[in-house]
Structure formats: C-alpha cells, structure tokens
TORPAPA-596077 format. One record per residue (C-alpha): residue in one letter; z, x, y. Coordinates in steps of 0.05 Angstrom, whole numbers, plus 5000, padded with zeros to 4 digits. Last residue first. Example, Ala and Ser with C-alpha at 12.3 -4.5 7.8 and 13.67 -1.06 7.14 Angstrom:
TORPAPA-596077
S514352734979/A515652464910/
This chain:
TORPAPA-596077
A157054717271/E149554657279/N146454257335/A139254167361/K138953797427/G133153367451/D137552887489/A136652317439/D138452767381/D133753237347/G134753527277/G137254207255/A142953917215/S142653167224/V143552717285/G141351997283/D135851627246/G134551707173/D135252287125/G142752287114/Q144752667051/P148152286995/G155152476973/D158653146968/A155653707011/D151154236981/E152454927009/A148855237069/V147755987071/T140256127063/A138355397077/L141255457146/L135955967165/A130355517141/E133354937180/L133755367242/R126455587234/S123954877229/A128254627286/F126055187332/A118655067316/A119354317329/R123154437394/K118154957417/V112454457410/P116453887441/D118654297503/K125554047522/V129854507478/T137254437494/M141754897451/L148854837424/V150055307367/E156755397332/F158755887278/D165255917238/H167956487195/G171556837252/R169656447313/Q162356547330/K159256197390/Y152056077416/V150955717482/G145555297515/N139755217564/G140855797612/F143956197556/K151156387540/V153156847483/Q160056817452/K163157277400/S169857397366/S173356767386/A180656837362/P182456657291/Q186055997281/R192856147249/H193855967176/H192956677153/R198756927195/P204156937142/E211256827169/V215957027112/L212257657090/S209557907157/Q216157747191/V220058127138/Q215658737147/G216658727222/V224258667214/L224359247165/W220459687213/S225459517268/F231059727220/T227960407211/R224960667146/E228261197103/E222461177053/E227161076995/C231660557028/Y226760107065/R221660197009/S226659976957/A228959376997/L221659167007/K220159196933/A226558826915/A225058286966/Q217858206941/K220158136869/V225757656887/G221257146921/A217457046985/R221356517023/D228556547000/V228557266975/V224857487038/K230157157081/S235557517041/I232458187059/Q233258037133/Y240457827125/S241958447084/A239058877140/S243558527191/A249658607147/G248659347137/F244159637083/K243360377096/K250860517089/P251060157023/S245560586992/S245860476916/R249559826925/V243659536964/I238859716908/E243459376857/L243958766903/V236358686898/D236258646822/A242658226820/P239857696867/L241957716941/R245457076965/A252357396965/F249957937013/S247557397062/R254857197072/F255957777119/F250257567166/T252656847168/M259757097182/Q257257357249/S255756647270/R262856447254/S265356947306/F269657557295/G277057727286/A278257797212/Q282857187212/K277856787253/A272156977207/I276356807146/E278056117172/A270755967189/A268456197121/S273255697089/H279055907045/G280055696972/N280356326931/A272756326923/I272556386999/L277456966995/K273157316943/E267057206986/Y270457527046/F272058147006/M264858176982/A262358167053/R267158687078/D265559187024/L258059057033/D258859177107/C261659867094/H269159997099/L271760687117/E273160567190/R280260857184/E283060267222/E278659807181/N281460107118/Q288559957137/Q286659257158/Y283259107092/G289059397053/F293858927089/W289058347079/A288958487004/A296558527002/A297057867040/E292457546988/L296257826929/S302757566960/M308158006991/G315357886968/E317158626962/H312659146994/V313459806957/E311660426995/A308760916946/L309461656928/L304361836876/E304962006802/H301062386750/M297462806801/V290563136798/Q288262886729/H281062806753/D279662076734/R286861826740/C288762206803/S282262026837/Q282961296816/V289861256848/R287461606911/T281661126919/W286460536907/G290660736967/D292460077000/C295359436971/I295459646898/I298859216845/F305059476810/R307859496739/G315159476717/P315058726707/E308058466688/D306057796717/P308857866787/N306158586794/P310658896846/I306959046911/V303759706929/H302260166988/I300260906982/P304561407017/D301261897065/H299962647062/Q299162746987/G297263466969/Q292563917007/T288464276954/R288963806895/L289463176937/A283263386977/E279563546913/A281262866884/R278962526947/D272362876943/R271462696870/I272961956881/M268061906940/E262762286901/A263461826841/T262361236888/Y267160666901/V263960066934/E267359386936/R273359496980/P277658907004/A281158796937/L282258066919/P283258226845/N288258766867/P287759376822/D293459576776/I298560146784/L302860346724/S298160906701/V298961226769/D306361366754/I310361126814/K314761546861/Q318961086904/Y319460826975/K322660197003/R322460087078/E328759907114/S330659247148/A332758927083/H337659497067/P335259927010/E335559756935/S336760386896/A330560666862/Q330060486788/G323460126791/A317960556764/K318461316767/V325961426762/K329161686824/E329962426839/S323962466885/T326861906928/D333662236939/P331562577003/H329761917036/D329062067111/R326162757099/L321962527040/V318961967082/E317562417142/E314262947098/L309862427064/S307262187131/R308961487156/S303860937157/P302960627226/G306559997249/S306459297224/P307058997155/L302858367149/P306157687154/T305857317087/M299956837086/V298056147109/M290956127137/G288955587186/H290055967250/S290056687272/A290856827346/P284457027378/K280957707368/Q278057967433/A277558687407/R274958397342/E269358057379/S267358697414/R267559097349/L263058577316/Q258258597375/A257659347371/N256659307295/F251058797303/D247659177359/D247959827318/E245159457258/S239559167300/L239358457326/S232058317345/K229557867290/S236557607277/S236257277345/R241857487391/P249057367374/K252856877418/D256557187476/V263957277470/M268256907521/
C-alpha cells in the first residue's frame, strides 16, 4: 500500500517524483475509463521495418499501401504535411531548441524509429499523430525530410492515441510536469474525472492535486512557468498556486520570477510561500524585557508596558504617583468618553492595597 504524500510544505520535487514513480510501479488495474486497448511491445527500428516490409518505400505516400493481415502492423511513408496534431496531445511544451536539436539528429542520423499515427476520421487521406510530433515539426520547420515512415493504428480513438503517446513519452522520460498536468486537464475537459485519470496514469488521487495546481495559475504566472518548465515541477506549482489564492497574482508572479531567475532552491520557495500566506504580524510578540523588584515587577512585551508596584510609604507613594502620571502624559493618548476622577483605580492612582498600576 502506497503511503500518503507528506505535507506540501516539506514535499520537495525529488520527493514528489520519487513518490510518483513508486505509485506508478504499483499501478492497479485500470477502471472507469473506456478506451481502445493500447498497442503493446516496443517500437521497432526503421531497419527492421524496412527489412520485413521491403515494398513499403515503393508505396504511395498516403494510403495506398496494401492492407496487411489483421495480426500484422501497418507501415507506410507519409508526407509530413498530411499529419495533424492530436487535440488531446500529452505534450504541452515544445521549445525551439528541442525542435532544432531533433532536426539536426534527423539530418545527420536519419529516422531510427517509425512515428505512430491514426487515420483522421474527419479528413480522409490525412492522419493524426499518436507519437512523434516533435519529429514532424522538425521536418516541417527545418525542411529535413518531406516524409516519415509511420505505423498506422486503424480503429484507435483520439483518446487512445493520446494515451499511447503519453506512455511512449513516459518511457523515454521526456515529459515535464506541465506536460502531464495539461494532458490530464484535457482529459478532464473531455468528460473524465480526476480520480479516473489518476488511476489510469498509475498514481494516487492526492498526487493529482499537485498536477491540477497548474490549471489554477493565471496567464501571467503560467507564462513564467512555461519559460522554465523543468524548474517548475508539480510541487513548485502547488506552492505558487497557494500564493495566487491567498496573496494575489502580482505576488505570485514576483515570487515565481525570483525562484526562476535567481535559481533558488525548493526549500527557499516553501519558506517564501509560508511568509506570504501565513503572515506572522498577528502573533503576540514574546516578552522582551522583565525586571523584578522586592515590591513589584516591570515588564515590556513588544509595544506594551506593564508596571505592578507596591509602595507602602505615603510620602514615597505620592511622589511615585506624581512622577508616573507626568511620564504617562508624554505618551498617553486621549481615550473616548469621560475620564474617571472619582473613587477606584485610575492611571497612576492608588488602590486599596496601595498599588500603582499602568498597563
């Protein structure tokens, strides 16, 4: 049984990721989500595909390959202009550097593995990506290849295709937490509950709370997160979201910028969040000074002063009271309502026990 996550105040990014891996390793059977079974087994290399299907390269680019037996995989070369993104795509962040590096790898090394697509149900002759969208974008943006070898998955739904791409990326460990979070939000918008998605992805519902914090970030803050997705994991996003809720967008954006630009640690972020969402000004300050006498005590607590003194000698008592009243007059403010000048205790006056009090 997986332990519950520790408090968000102490759960670092490393702790969060370690716990996530542990929960995925103990992933229960999926329930509650109806989807086409995902293809199993590793992707085959381009050399293996071409060896087993020597006629593939001779087939027409988009749809003229002979129909294989149902138990066989279907491969064909597809023009990159005919491949569309999946609206439920599991990856959110594509940087110019990522696209450029992949383009350079394709240019120097060629295509090692087939991409994965499904036929576009709304536009015959076109395809929707399951896995390999980075390679498609690289070919388009940098004119590396006009077509890519693809494995075509007939009868697979958009959602199943998205989960397939998600699992492929998770095996390569290329997702960042922002990618995962936005993928989960797309599925939630598509009608699934957070609990169902957590179970399908293989982690606890409590972990989903961290991922869903990304969706609560305002656009200004999310833009900062997108600029450094590796810096802002799910735990960091959760901390920033607390500042949004309790201290406002401006404070959250300022903190996120400092966390990123100053390369601060996660423990620093937690401390900053605590100081913003749990202000200490309401707490009673500790006693800063206390002096005891044989006949009384003098205390100072922050802004407050307290004197409790017994003066039995009448002459000394009158002099003490006079000087105390004069001292009080230098700092005392007028109170609302009439001032008591009759019997009883008043500032600097005597009570029945001969005590002069000032609080």
